[in-house]
N, C-alpha and C positions, 0 to 999 in steps of 0.2 A: 504494500500500500504506500502510495506516495505521501511524503510528509510536507505539509504546508505550514506557514506561520499564520497565527491569528493575532492581529493587532486590534486592541480596543483603546482608542485615543481619547484623551479628555477633550471637552468642548474647546473649540478654537475659532479664531477669526477666519474670514474667507480666504485671504491670501495664504495663510499658514496651512489651512486644510488642503487647498489645491496644490501647494508646493510640496506638501508631504506625499500626496498621491504620486506626483511625478518623480520625486526623489526615490521613492520605493521602486517605482517602475524602472527607473534608470539602473538601479542596483540589481533588480531581478534580470533585466536585459543582459547585464554584464556577468551574470553568474555569481555575484557577490552576496545576493540574498535569495532565499527560497521563494517559490510561488506564495503569494500573500493574499489573505482576505482581511480587509480592514473595516472597522465600524467606527463612526465618529458623529458628533453633533456640532452645532454652530453657536458661538457666542462672540459678538452680538449677531442678530439676524443678518443674513446676507442675501442679496439678489445676485444670482450667478447667471451670466449670459452665455449662450452657446458660442462656440469659436467664431462663427461668422455673423452673429447678430450685431446690428449697429447700436452703438451707445446712444445715438440721438433718439432712439425709441424710449429712453428712460428719462423720467423727471429727476435729474440728479440733485436738484435743490431740495426736493421732497425727501429723497434718500438721506441727504446730509442732515436735514432738519429732524428726521426720525431716528437718526443714529444707525442707519442700515448700511452695512458694507456693500460695496459694488465690486464685483470680481468677474473675470472672464475665464471660462473653463477651457482646457485644451481640447475638449470633446465638442461635438456638434449638438444639435437639438435647440430647444427653446428655453426661455427664461424660467427660473425657479426661485421662489422666495423661501430660503432655508430658515426655518424657525422652529416650529414644534414638530420635529421629525427625527428620523434616524437615517444616516447616509452610509452606504456600503461602498467599498472599492475592491476590485479584483485586479491584481497585477501578475502577468504571466509573460514568459518568453514567447515570441511569435512562433517559435518552433514547437511549442507545447501542443499536445494532441487536442486540447480544448480550444486552441486558437485556429485549428485547421479549417479549411473550407470557406474562408472569408468572414466578413463581419457578421452577416445575418446568421450564418450557421453557428458561429461561436456564441452569439447572443442567445440563440435557442438553447444551447447546452447550459450556459451559465444561468439563464432564467429558470431552467428546469431544476437547477440546484437549489433555488429558493422556494419552489413550489411545495416541496415536502415540509419545509418549515412553516409555511402558511397553513398547510393542511393540519399540522399539529395544533394550530390555533383554532381549528374548526372552519377554516376558510378554503373553499374549493377554488384555488387560484388557477387561472387558465391564461395561456398566451393568445393574444389576438382576439378575434371574434368581436371586434368593435363595430358599433354603428353610431358614431358621434353625430350630434346635432351640429349643423353649420353655425359657425361663430366667427366674429371678427378677431377673436382672441387666438384662434388656432395657429395663426402664423407667428405669434409671439410667445405664447404661454404653453409650457410643457404639458401641464395636466389638462389642457383643453385640446390637445393634439395627440391622440393615442396612436401607437405603432404596433405592428403585428407581433413583435418580440416581447412586448411589455405585458405585465401580469395584471389581470383584472379579476374581481370577484363580486358577484351580485351587481354587475354593471358599474362598479367603481374601480377606477384605475388605482391599483395598490402601489405601484412602483414605477417611477419614471427614470429610465436609464439612458446612458450614452456611452459610446466606445470610440477609442482612437488607437492608432498604432504609432507609438513613439519610437521611431527607428526600429530596433529589434524587440520592442516590448508591446504587449497588449495592455491597455488600461481601460477598464470599464468601471464606471461608478454610477450610483443611482440614489434617488431620494424616496424615502418611505414616510409619507406624512401621517402623523397622528391627527392633525387638523390643518386646514389651509388658512394661511394668513391673508385676509381679503385686501390688505394694503397693496398686494401685487398689482391689482387692477389700477389703482391710483398711480403707482410707480410707472406703469406702462401706458398711462393715459387712456385706459379702457373703461367703458361703463361696467359697473358691477352687476354680474348676472346672478342667477340663483347660486346658492352656496355650493362650492365643490365639496365632495365628501372625502373624509380620511378614515383612518383605522378606527377611531373612536366611534364613528357612525356605524361600523360593522360589528364591533365587539364591545360588550358591556359586562364587566369592566374591561378596558383595553389593557394590554400588558404594559409593564414599566419598560423603560428603555433597556435596562439590564436583562429583563426576562425576554424581550424581543430579540436582543443580540444572541442570547443563549439558544433560543429555539431555531432561529434562522441559521446560526452557525452549525448546530447539530444536524439540521435537515440538509444543509449544503454538503457537509462532509459525507453523510450517508448516501445522498443521491449521486454524488460524483465519485464516491469511493476513495476519499482522501482522508488523511489523519491531520487534524488541526492541533498545533501546539502553540499555546499562548506565548507571546514574545514581546519584544520592544524594538524600537528603532535602534540601529547601531550608530556609533559615533559618526561614521562616514555619511550615513543617511541624514543625520541631523545637520551636518555641515552642508550637504547638498540642498536640503530643505531651506536653510537660512539664506543661501545664495539665491535660490529661486524666488524667495519672498522679495528680495531687493531688486533682482534683475528682471523678473517677469511678473509674477502674480500681484505684487504690490506696487508695480510701476504704472504710471499713468499712460505711458506709450502702449503698453500691452492692453490695458483696458480700452483705450480709444482706437485700437487697430481696426482697419476696415477689411 
């Protein structure tokens, strides 16, 4: 059975969280770290844009006024307001069997790894099978724009994910909201529609963050046949993270890129 590292990080700011994901991916690519499954939360709340989304779509003054971080992901997709949620990240070498067959095929495998965890919570999570209502938000907002590889239950999108290939590494990360922060509509200058639903609307009581991490990690390991060993960032990963905070994810040039 293949051994993976399980990282559970303390709540962090937007630039630090994204820099950590890439720092780990870089080390996994180089063979300096094992395949890794990471879970983390955000403090303060952060609006993350997909790699190609324009910053002009965001009311930056409102974000500053509300103390919301603005960051740009290395992955594609639409905007997410990370607040009351759990985020996961998977880092693999591009030569790993789970990365084979292209982006969509690897999405399918990794999403299947989380299905068993949601099933343990009593949720029949399925990939795809979406019939979204037309909305002006679909071009800007992740949870208004479902994709075939993402998981839903009872008509609710459970997890919004995005993937990129960073040189020789695969990085996939995704958001699992307990509840959606409606301020995202104001930040994107969109009318507020009916409330989007999160995990608390499907489970009563909803699991704690710690319990959700445990059940998802266990299901992921069982479904994909890997052994997860709790670990920490090594010194080299921390150094790389800190460099990336300053040179990329915390830099205005990266945020404003077109």
